[in-house]
N, C-alpha and C positions, 0 to 999 in steps of 0.2 A: 846427426842432427837432432836435439831434441825435442823439439816441437813440431808436431802439422802442421805443415803447411796450410790452410781452409783453403777449400776448393770455390772456384768462380771470379778470383778476382782477375780484374782486366789487367791486362799486360804492359807496361808502357807504350802510348802510342809513337812515341820518339824516338825509343831504341826499336819495333816494331818497322818501321821507316825505314828510317836506314840500312835495318838488314838488311829488309827485300830492293834498297837501293846498290848498297854494295855488292846484293847477288849478282841481283841486273849489271850493271858493268861490268862486271867479271864475264858473264854469260856473253853478255855483247861483246868484248874484247875477242873473246873466242873462236863467237859466231861473225865476227869484220861486220860487224852491223849497228844503225843506230842505237841506243838507247831507249827501251820501249818502257814509255811511263804510264801505259794503261794499268796499269797494277801498284803504281803509287801514288800514294797521298798526293792530291792537284798541289802542285806552283813547288815541291820540293826538291825537284832536279831545278831548279831557277833559283830557286836558295840556295842550295849546293854551288850553284857555279857563281853566286857571288862574293864566296871567297876565296880569295887566293892560294889559300895556304894547302886549303882541300884539294884545290882545282887541282894543282902540285902533283899530291899525293897521288890523286885519281890516275892524274897521267902517267908518272913514275910507273905506277902499275901497270896501266893497258900498255908499256911501251914494253914490260917483260913477260906480261902475256904474249903478245902478238909475234912474241920471236922464238916460240916453244915451239919443239916440234908438232906434224900433227898428232902423233900418235897419245904426245902430251896432253894436247889443248881437249881430244877424248874422254883423257881420262878426267881431267879436272873438272869439264863437263856432267860425264858422268859424277862427278866427287857432289857438284850442285844440285842437277837435278836430282837424285837421290835426296837430300836436305835432309839428312838424319838430324834427329834431334840432339843435341847437344850430352841431354842425361841418358841418350841411349849407352855412350858411352864408359857413364859410371857402373849401371848393372848390367851388362855382359859383356866380358871380357875377351869375347868373342868375337864383341863388332867391331869391323876394322874400321880405322882411323881413314879420314878422307886423307888423298889422295892430294897432297900439296907439293909439287916441284922444287927442288933447292934453290930456285934462280927466283923465280916467285916469291916465298915468304917472306924477305925482309922487305918488299917493297909493299906485303900485302898486311904485316906487321906496322910497318909506318900509317897505312893508312886507316888502318881499321883503328890504333891508337889514334887519331887525327882525329875521326869522327865521336869515339867512346868518352873522349875530352872536350874538345871542341865546338864540333859541328853541331852537336847533338843541344850547347846552350845558344845558336847564332837563333835572334827573335824570327828572321825569316822559315827557319825550320819548325820551329814550335807553333806558328802561325799554320803552314804547312800541314802538321801533325795534328792540329787540335789541339793543344795543349804541351806542358814543361814537363824536364823530368821530375820536378816535386811534385806536382799533380798525383806520379803512379809511386812516389812515395808515399805520400800523404794518403795514399787510397791501404798501401801496405801497411802502415803502422793505425793504424785503426781502430781501435779498441772493439768494434762489434764485428762483426763477423760478415763479409770475406775479407776483411779489413786481419792481421793480427800479431797488433797488439807493439807496443816500443821497446818490449824484452826482447834479446838478440834471439831469431829461434833456430839458430845455431848450437849455442851454449849455453842460455841462459843467465845469464852472470852481469848483462851488460846493459845499460839499455841502448838501442839502435840511435839516439841522442837523442837529448835536452829539449825540451817542449819549454818554450819563452810564453808568460804571458800576454792577451793582445798582441799578438801577432798571426797574419791570416793563415791557411795551411803551404801557402807557394813559399812565404818566407819564415817560414821556419828553418833552420837548419838540418839537414837532414846526413848522416850516416854515410858510410863508405858501399859502394856496390861489388861486392865480392866474384868474379870472373869466375865460377864453378871452374870451366875448363881456363885454364891459365892463357890470359890473352899474347905472354911470351909467346909458349908452346904451340896455342891453336887457336892463330887469327885470325881466321875463319868464324869463330864466334865469338870475337872481340865485341860486336855491337849485338846479338842475339838476346834478345828481352828472355827468353827460357834459360840463358845462359848465366843474367846476371841477378843476382839472388841479395835484395837491402839487408848485411848482418850490421855487428859491432865492430866498435876498430880495433878492442885487440885480437878481436878473429882473423881480419883482414890484413892489420899489418904488425901483429906483433909474433901472432901464433903462425899463420900461415906462412903469408909472405912468397915465397915463390917455388913455397910444394906442389905437389899436383897431383889432384885427387887420383888422375886415370894409373899412372906409371908409377916403380917405385924402380931404383937402381936398373932403368933399362925392363921392367916384368911388369904386366897389366896387374893390377888387383882392381878388388870392386870396390866402389863406392856405396854411401844412398843417396837414392834420386829424392833432394827437399821435395820435388812439386809433391811430389807422393810417397813418400818414404822418411821412415824416421825411429831412432831407438825405441823401442817399448819398457814400457816399466818394468817389468819381469827380468829384461834386459840390462839392469841398471842397479849392482845390489851396492847399499853406502852400509856400512859399517860402525861399530866403533871399536878398534880396536884397543883394552884397556891390560891389556900384558901388562905395563908399567901403569901402576895405578895414578903415580905423580903426573901421568904427560899422556893419557891417553889421545888416541889420533883417529880423525877420519880416514878409512880407507873405503875408494872408489874403486870396486868390480864391475867389469862389461860384458857378459858372459851369454850366450847364445849356445845351444843345441842342434843348431843349421850352423852346420860352416862357411856355407855363405854371407849369412846375417852375420857370425862372426870376425871376419873378414874383415864386412862394412863395421862394425863397431870398432874394429881395431884401425883402421884407415881413419873413421871420425877421431878419436882420440890423435892420432898420430899428427893427423895433420891441424887440429885447435887446440889437440895438447888441451882435453876437455878431463883427467884425471889431476895431471897436475895443478891446477887452478883450482876444484873446487877445494881439492885437499887444500892448496894452501891458505886456499880465506879461510878454514878452518882448524888450523893449527892453533890458537889457542883457543879451543872451544868451549872451558869456563869462560872466559868474556864472549864470545858469544852467545850460551845459554844468558848469560845474565840482562843482557839486552831483550830478551823477552822472557823470561820463564821465571825467573828468582822464587824461590818458593821456598815460607818458614818448614816445612815436614818431607816428605818421601810423598806421599798422597797426594798432598799438594801439588808435586812437583810433577809425578804422573800427569793428572788432570789437565796442568796448565800448558803441559807438551803436545797434549793429547788437544789439546784445544787451539792451542797457538798454529798448531801443524796442520792442522784442517783450515784455521782461516789464512795461512800460505799455500796451498795447498789450490783451492777456490782464486786466490789470485797470482796462479803464478804467471800470469804475463803482464804483468801489474805493477810488479816490482823489482828491477833485482837481485837473482838470489832467492828469490818465493820459494821455486820449486825444489831449488838444494838445501834448504834450509828445512823444510817442509819433509826431503828425504833423514837429517839429518835426523830432526827430535824425533822422530820416529825408531832410532835404529839407538838411540839414548834410551829410550824407555824399556827397551830391550835388552840391554846391560842386564849383568847380575846387583841384585841389589845391594851390594856392596860397593861395587864399582859406582854405580852411582850413585850412592847415598856421599862416596869423595864427591866425586862432577859435583853434585848440587852445594856442596858445603864451600867448595871454589867458589860455586857465585855468587856469595854472599861480598856481596859491598864494607869496603873497610872505613872505618871511620872517619878519616880523611876525606876518604870519597863522596860521603856522606855531606861533612863540613864544607868540602865544597862545591856543591850541588849546590846546597841553600844558601851557600854566598851566591850563586851565581845566577840561579832562579827565586829566589824566595826574600832577599834580603835589599 
């Protein structure tokens, strides 16, 4: 995780309410009693009961839970009562995963998906919980703390979602919520607010897909807990490989002297493809530099790189790739004078480019 998640941000009331509803529904079925609404938002059960697809999914799960043997019921009750936070499994490979009987998993997954994708958007549910999902999303991506800005905290390369002028926060587009513990594999956490992190579309739908932060090839692994951990600046090395003067390339290395943190860095890169995406963005390094730091001589080039890099670093949560541009520009400044000069000369606009620009903007 690239950026630290700022503390004290209120979690989604909708996901919190539905998560408590799911767990209470399961406990009630296991204990053969009615659902206790004492600790649920007022009116939530009625709102859920008014939605036939959700009721059908609940009935199917209750039937599976009721059919369990007593020993299975007790083991599942113990797991529900323990209520281990999802990120505990990311930070400690010895933390036992919750026991879910195979006979229950399909029905639990169906209900979990229904609650997340459909039930959470019901007007009655929003009224009972006191807000809609977009309200939480707006809080999360607000520019001022405890908001985290509109740039993806996982990668720093993409907006969470574009912002439209003259639209209220709850009418804005929003990007996806990432299930840190995949909902297909860990359906008990399908609507747990601490398992749901706003991220960009590329991280969610192109890089991560069905990858598992908890296990790889059947073996437990460590991962950053995004609410409390992130990659440190000194663990991210950005250099310019200038072995080939004609095609210098940006290289990102993720390194830590701490074995556990090294494993977390490796998981972050494996799941979200951080190195490949950043290195790919700067394949045309000279063209990227020409956008910000073209200069007539090396001294001016160094000064421009320093000033622009500082500005990018100060606005790392404002615009995609600002963090990475700052790191790349610092790496260019550290290049050998000969290689840096060749790169500077490659940033000079061609006469045709100058002519095209003048025709487009100034004539």
